[in-house]
Structures are given as C-alpha cells and as structure tokens.
N, C-alpha and C positions, 0 to 999 in steps of 0.2 A: 251148619247151618244154615239157610236159608240167609241171613240180613250177609254175612260174612260171602257168601258170596254174589250177595248182589255190589259189596263196595270191593268185591275183585272185578265183577263185568269192568265196574266205572275204573280201573285202575287201568286195567286192559285197552278201552274203549280212549282212552285218553293218555296212554304208553309211559303210565308211573310208575316209579318200580317197588312202592308198597306205600301204606297210609298206614299212620300211628295213632290210633286212635284214646284218649284220656279224659274224658271224664266220666264221672262216676252212669252218668243214664247211655253213653252208648258204646260206654264196655258193656251194658247188664245188656244192653239192647242187641249187642249183635256178639253177648258168647254166654247170658242167661245167667252169666255173677255179678250177683250186687253187692259193692260195697262200698264202705267211710271210709279210704286211708291213709285220712289226715293228709299231713308231708310228706305222704312217703309218693313213694312212684306206684301206680295202676293203668297200667296201658295196652290195648293190644294191637301185635305188628299184622296187617293183614298184605300176606302178597299178592302179583298177580298166581305168578303159581298152584296160589293155596297151600304157600308154607305161611298158616294161621300161628302165631303163641302170646298167650298169656301172660302179660307181667305181671306178681301183685305176691305184697308180703307173705315169704315161705312161711306164718302162721298160717294162712287163709289158706293155704292148697292144699287143703280138701277138702273145704268148705267149695272151691272151685271147680274140681271133680263131681261133688258131690250137687252142684247145678245145672252138668251135665255137660261140658265142657269137655273137648275130646281134643285140641289138639293140643300140643304142647306147652308145657308151660316153667316162666320162671320163679320160683317161689326161692324169695333172695334173704339175705340177714339182712340185720343193721349195719351191717360193718363193711357190706359190700356194695355194688354199685352195679345195678339193675342192668344200668344201659351202656356199662361195656358186658354186661350176660348179655346183651339181648347181641351187641356187633359179632360177638366168638362168633352167636347160636347162630344167624345168615352170614355172616361175610367171606364163607369157601365159596370158592365158587361166579360172585357178586357184585357188582358194583353199587352200591345205594347215588343217582347221580339225582334219581327225585324223588322226592319226597309229600305222600299229600297229610293232611295234621287240620288240626280242629285250631285253626288263626281262630277264634274267639279264646280257650280254653288256655291251649300250651301257650305257661312261661318267656317272657325273652333269658332269662333262665335256666331255664328245663332244653331250648331252641339251645344252647349258647352250648349244654351239654350234650347234646346228640349230636351236635357237630365235632367239638373235640374228638369225639371216640367216634364218627362215621367221616370225618374229614364234609370238608363243603358241601351241601346237595342244593337244590334248588326246592324251595318251597310252593307247597300248591297248596289254597286254601280247601277242605274237602266238606266246609262249615253245610254251605248250601243244599249242596246230597246228601249232609245225613236229612238236613230239614225232608226234604223231597222224600226223603222215605216216609219217616216217619210221621207224617202231616195228617194219611188216612193210616186209620189205626182197624188192623185188621180185630174176627167178632171173636177172640181169645185176648183180646187187648181189650172190648169198649166192654167184656165181662169182667175183664178187670175193673174198671176205669166206670159202671154200677153200682159196683159195689161201696166202693171208695166213695161218693157219692150218699150211696146210703147212708153209708156212717157218718157225715157230713151233718145229713139232716140230724138222724139221731140226738151228732152231737148240738146241734139248735134245738130242739125240745131237753132236749136236760140244761142245756144254756135256762130256756124260759122256766123251763119249772126252778127255780134255783130262786129267780128273784122276788126282791123283799125289800123295803125301805132299807136302810139302812148296812145293806153290804153293801162290799166292793168292788171293782171290776177284778179285782186279784180274786175275791174272792167265788166269783163263779167260774171266774180263768180258767181256777185250779180245780173245780170241780167238771168240770167237760175234758178237763186232760186224764181228768184218775178216773171216771168215769168210759171212757176209749181206753182206758189199759188195763182195764176187765175189763173191755172187747180182744182186745191183746194187742192197740192196737201202739206201737213204739214207735213210731215218729207223727211228728205232724208235718204239715207242706210245707211249710208259712209258722215263725210264731202268731202264736191264735193272738184275737183280737177280742174283748171286748170293751166298751168305752159308750160313756153314759150319758144325758145332758150337753151343755157344751160342747163335749171330748166332742161326741162324734160328729163334728163338722171340724175335724182334723182326719184331713180321707187314712192317713196312715199312721194315728196318733199312738201313742206305747201305753196299754192301761196299768191304771196307780190304783191307787188310795180313795179314789171318788167316789161315794156313793151314793148308791140310787134314793132318786126319792120322787114323789107321788108328782106327775107331770113331765115327767123322763121321757126321751126317745133313747133308747139302748141298742146299741148296732152289736151286729156279731159275724165279726169274718173268719172263716176258717177253711179244717181243713187237715184230712190227713193223704197217710203215702199204705197204699193199699195194695201190697207184693210189689215194690214201684213203680205205681200208679197211683196219681195224684188226681184230689179234688180239691175246693173249690167254693165255699159258701160266703155270699155275705145274710141276711136278711137285717130285716132295724121293726121293732116291734114298741109301741107301748104301754109303763108302766103307769097307768093309769089315765083319768082326762088329759090333752095336747088341746093346746090353741090349735081354733083355727088354719089358723099358716105353716103352722106344721105339718095340719091333715092336708094341705094344699100344695106346700110338696112333698110330700109322697107322694100324696095320691098324679103330680107333675113324673115322679120316677115311675109308679109302675106303669105308669102310660107311658112315656120313652123303652122301656126294654121291653111290653110288649109288641110294641115299636115294630121296634126290631125284632124280635122273634118271629113273629108271622111272617116279615120277610124271607128268614132262616128255611133255603135249599139249594141244592145244585146250582151254578149258572149265577146264584146273584154275589151279584161281589163285594167282598169285605167294606171295605170305602162306604155302599149304598147303606150297610143295616150302621155305622157311625153316624151321618150322616144327617140318616132318618131318625134318630131317641139324640140327633142334638138339637135339632129344628124346632122337634116338643118341647126341647127346658125353654131352647132360647124363644120359645112363640111363649111359652107360663110364665118369662122375666127372671127368668135363673141361671139366664147364658153363662152369667162370665161366672158362676158358682160349681162349673161344674166343668173342671182342672185337666180331666183322664183321660185318654183314654177310654174307650168304651168293651174293649176283652181285649183277649190272650187270647193263642193257642193253650191244650190241656192236654199231659199225656202224662210221660217220667219226670216231665218239670216244671211244675207249679205254672210256673210261665213261660211259653217255647214259642216257637212262630205254630200260625204268625203272629205280627200283630195286626187288632182288631181296631183299626184308625181311619179315617177320614182320606187318609195317599193312601191308604193298601186298593190295591186297584184289583187284588186274587182274589181269582172267578168262588168259588164255594164245588166243594166236592163231593159226596156221598163218602161219607165213613171220618169226617172231618169235625173235631172235638174242640171246642176255645170253651170262652165263658164271655157272656154278656152283662154284664153289668154296669149302669150308667147312675151319673149319685147325682148330691146337689147340699154346698156348704156352702152353712149361712151362716156365717161369726156370731154367737150371741144368739140363735134362734133356734136352729137345729140343722142337723149333718144324715140324710141318708143316701143311702145305698140299697138297689135290692141289686143280687147277681144267680146265675145261674152258669150253670155245666149242660153243653145247649151237643148235642152229637146230629151233625146231619142223617139226612135220611135218605132216601130216594127218592120221595117225597114234598120233603118238607122238612122238618126235626120233632126230637125228640129231647127233652129238660132231663138230668140224667136224677138232679138235683129235683126234688120234689115237695118239700116245707112248703106251708100254703104260703101266699105270696099279699092278699085282700088284707090288709094292717089288722095284727094279731094286738088285740090289748089286754093287758097283765094288771 
C-alpha cells in the first residue's frame, strides 16, 4: 500500500530498522484494517526492506484479509504472546537496533514487553512524521469526511425536531443516536452532548435529566464515524424567546467564527485564525469566557493534528481539514458554541458541515 511505502522511505532515509505502529487510527491508515482491539495488541510492523506484518487477534484475521491487507498477518490467540511471535517472524538474519514507535500511544509496559523479546534497542518517535502524512487529505478521504459531516448535520436536524418543553437532555440524546443507528452509523466520534440552559455554560458538560424550558439556549455537540473518518459539529439553538444578553453572546460567537472562517486559505498561519476569533470575543467583553483553543484537526481521529491555537504557526495547505469552534460560556446566563468542519481549498475554504448558523428559534 502507498502509505506503508511512505513509512518505508522514512525508515530508509533515517537509517531505522523498523517501525511499529500501534494506534487503531494509524494501523487503519497504513493497512486499511480498522479494529478496536480493547486490551489486546493491534499493530503493524513496517521494515525498510518492505517486510510488513500486521498483528491482530486471530479472531479478526479474516476481517483483516477482507479489508485488503496483502502482507503477512500474525493472528494470535489469547494464550499467545504476539510480540514473541513477531520476534520469531522477523529475527532471522536481522537485528533490531532502532525502532520507530508512536511515542504518544505505546505504553511503557508494552515497550518493556518489546524489549523482553527483542533485547535493547534505540527508540525513535515517528509521531510527527505520521501527523505530516495525515494532515493533507486525499480526495477519497475528503469524500468520507463530507459524508460524515452530512450525517452530523442530519443529527442536528433530528435533535431540533425533538425539542419540547419537559423533555430531558438524555431524551433528545437517545433519539439522536437511535436515528443515526437507523442510518447505519454504529459509532459516534465522541460522547454526544445535549446541554440546555445553565448546563450549556459548561464547555464539556455531561447530559442528564435536566428538562428543557422556554427561554433556554440548547447546545448540541456531536459527530459520527463514517468508514473510519470523523465529523464534529456544534450548534446552539433557542427554545422560545431568549434575553438580549443571550442574543448578544450568540451574535458574538457567530461573528468570531465567521471572521476566522473567512481568513482560511493556503498560506495563512493557524495562529492567525485563533487570534482573529479571540479578538472579536475580547472586544465584545467576553474574552475571559472563551477558555479553549479555536479548533483541532479532524480525520481518522476527532481530535488530531494540528491544534488550532494562537501559539501554532503552522501554515495552512490545500486539503487540510479541521474544526473552527469559538465559544462563550457565562455561568448562569448562557453557553454558546458554534462549530464547523472546514476543508482548505485551493483558493479558500469549504465548510463540510452545512446546518444553518443564523440563530434558530424553536
């Protein structure tokens, strides 16, 4: 596969003996096989000579083949040590003196397990290289992200139709996820948030049994996983008439998002987006109530490289995808966040999420 060849070239250029990728997302990125192994080992070993080996539970070996993996598979049972099996497979005529790993993912316990089988070796982090490979999406990846975003839009539509006085946050959440399952979605990209009234002023609040009341702002933050790729949308809507201050907060967040969006194009620094949105919120008097970054990369992970912050001077490139999601959270008054999935195009941007952003009143 092309992506294993890119890793292989990296190993050759840096005189490394092999790479062991262990995160679900990077195994999928390089092999086409997506699995949640839970506590079991899932990994792909890539050598500079092109000896590529997928390690997975034996009960998933057929699925790995069906996914298109043409290389060697070590399918192990629950009583076997997959690292010992890997060592036996690659040790003939080859020493492992240097190994590239996902340093942000591989645990110390598992690193020690590797050294018990292979002996001492020098560790080299491949994390940033994988970030660089994944940050610009192919047309195939963009098509999957567009469909994931379309399904997120649908989920917000479902949520808005369910709004009714007396319904709880969890009532609406359950309907969202039920209707998505009817569409064939088996996995959300993160825990769905439905937060009403004062609860919406908690940026990462937990939905519960709070009932929706007239005059509430209701925040929906959700996303789906579609064929391995994630979406992430936030919309805040009004249930009945809201106060003038709540409306001011909403308008400020929308202005901040639009300001940042309209700057998106190749060559612009990530930091400039965050600073521009933050300036709008600061000038409206709510700077102390915008406590998080402007956004994050989006792809196989719902939160991935790059981080859209004021300290990141990475330059935007065509094909990058990320979120823009300013928010204002004033305790006991309002919590508003508006978030879109954004694609950098050759001349500007496209928002993959399309649900209206003008204040919707139900």
